[in-house]
Each structure stands twice: as structure tokens, then as C-alpha cells.
C-alpha positions in Angstrom: 6.5 0.9 -18.1 4.4 0.5 -15.1 4.2 3.7 -13.0 2.8 3.0 -8.7 2.0 6.5 -7.3 0.5 7.2 -3.3 -1.3 9.4 -2.0 -3.0 10.0 0.3 -0.1 10.8 3.9 0.6 13.7 6.4 0.1 14.0 9.4 -2.1 13.3 11.9 -2.1 12.7 16.0 -2.7 9.6 17.6 -5.9 7.7 17.2 -6.2 9.6 13.9 -7.5 7.8 10.7 -5.3 8.6 7.2 -7.0 6.8 3.7 -3.9 6.0 1.5 -4.6 5.3 -2.4 -2.1 4.1 -5.1 -2.8 3.9 -8.5 -1.1 1.7 -11.0 -0.7 2.6 -14.9 0.9 2.1 -18.5 0.4 -1.3 -19.9 -0.3 -3.3 -17.6 -1.8 -6.8 -18.9 -3.5 -8.2 -15.0 -2.8 -7.6 -11.4 -2.0 -10.0 -9.2 -1.7 -8.9 -6.0 -0.7 -5.4 -4.7 -0.3 -4.5 -1.3 2.2 -1.7 1.0 5.4 -1.6 2.3 6.8 1.1 5.3 10.2 2.2 6.8 10.2 4.4 9.2 14.0 6.3 10.2 17.0 4.1 10.6 14.5 0.6 10.0 13.9 -1.7 7.7 10.9 -1.8 5.2 8.3 -4.3 6.3 5.2 -6.0 5.0 1.6 -3.8 6.4 -0.4 -5.7 3.9 -1.8 -7.4 1.2 -4.8 -7.9 -1.5 -5.3 -10.4 -4.2 -6.7 -8.9 -7.0 -8.7 -11.3 -7.9 -10.9 -13.3 -4.6 -11.3 -11.7 -1.7 -7.4 -12.8 0.1 -6.1 -10.0 2.5 -2.5 -10.9 4.6 -1.9 -7.5 7.5 0.7 -7.2 9.7 0.5 -8.2 13.9 0.8 -4.7 14.4 -1.5 -3.4 12.2 -4.6 -6.3 12.3 -7.8 -4.7 13.9 -6.9 -1.5 12.9 -6.3 -1.0 9.2 -8.1 -2.4 6.0 -6.9 -2.9 3.0 -9.2 -2.1 -0.3 -9.1 -2.9 -3.6 -11.3 -1.3 -7.0 -10.4 -3.1 -10.0 -11.7 -0.8 -12.6 -9.6 1.8 -11.4 -6.7 -0.3 -10.8 -6.5 1.0 -7.2 -5.2 -0.1 -3.4 -5.8 1.0 -0.8 -4.8 1.6 3.2 -8.0 2.4 5.5 -5.9 3.2 8.1 -7.2 4.1 12.1 -6.3 4.4 15.7 -2.4 5.3 14.8 -0.1 5.1 16.5 3.3 7.1 17.1 4.7 4.2 15.9 2.9 3.5 12.6 5.2 6.7 11.4 7.0 5.9 8.5 6.9 6.3 4.4 4.1 3.6 3.5 4.9 2.0 0.0 3.2 0.5 -2.5 3.8 -2.6 -3.7 2.7 -4.3 -7.1 2.7 -7.8 -8.4 1.9 -7.4 -12.0 2.7 -8.7 -15.3 3.1 -6.0 -18.5 1.8 -6.3 -22.2 3.9 -8.5 -23.7 5.5 -10.0 -20.7 5.2 -13.2 -19.5 5.8 -13.2 -16.3 5.2 -11.9 -13.4 7.2 -8.0 -11.6 7.5 -6.9 -8.7 6.8 -2.9 -8.7 7.2 0.4 -6.0 6.0 3.3 -5.7 8.2 6.3 -4.3 6.3 6.5 -1.3 4.2 8.5 0.9 5.3 10.2 4.4 2.9 9.3 7.3 3.5 11.0 10.6 1.8 10.4 13.9 3.0 13.4 16.9 0.9 15.8 18.7 
């Protein structure tokens, strides 16, 4: 089994910063990509950013470009999301997403964390 566990959410004022972390653990053979999605109250889950586990490929939603930075630590199976210049519209539950392969399997599967709350408010 695989677990993705997020941390780092909380309450922050507009213009502030937060850093989210997500650790993947379990019987992991390989990771293809990890990333972040978010779901605001009353809205559908949306893509935020993702990063390849080899090479340097990253991708961001237009709404967060220039403010959020995704990074990884391969040795720790951890992905980070540095969020700067936060706005009230960034308020959401942030979910970690991993496309990875479990030991003994021959295909990648998608895994999700439980989510961490981010509230941007004065």
C-alpha cells in the first residue's frame, strides 16, 4: 500500500506565505510525477502544479504562476509547494497527488493524500 501525507496548511493573511509538504511512503517501486490539486468550498478540484520525478519538468496553473513553486526531494519521496503572495482566492483544501508504481506491479497508478486546509484571510 501507498500513503501520501500532507502537512503545512493553516491560516495566513493575504500576502503571506506557506509551505506545504507531502511524503509518499509504502511499497513504492518508482515515482513518475507528484503534484498538488486544490478544492475550494463549492467548487471542483483543480490542478495547481506538478513535477516530474526525473528531469526538471514542472507545470503550473495560470492562477498560481509566479507565486507558487513546486520542488521535490527524491531521497525523501517528498514534494513541496512553496506558496507566496497568497490571496483569499487561494483558500482551499490542498491535495497531494502521486503517479507511481507499487512494487510487484507493472503499471503506474494515481494516489491521493487526505488534504490539508489552507485559509487566506485577514
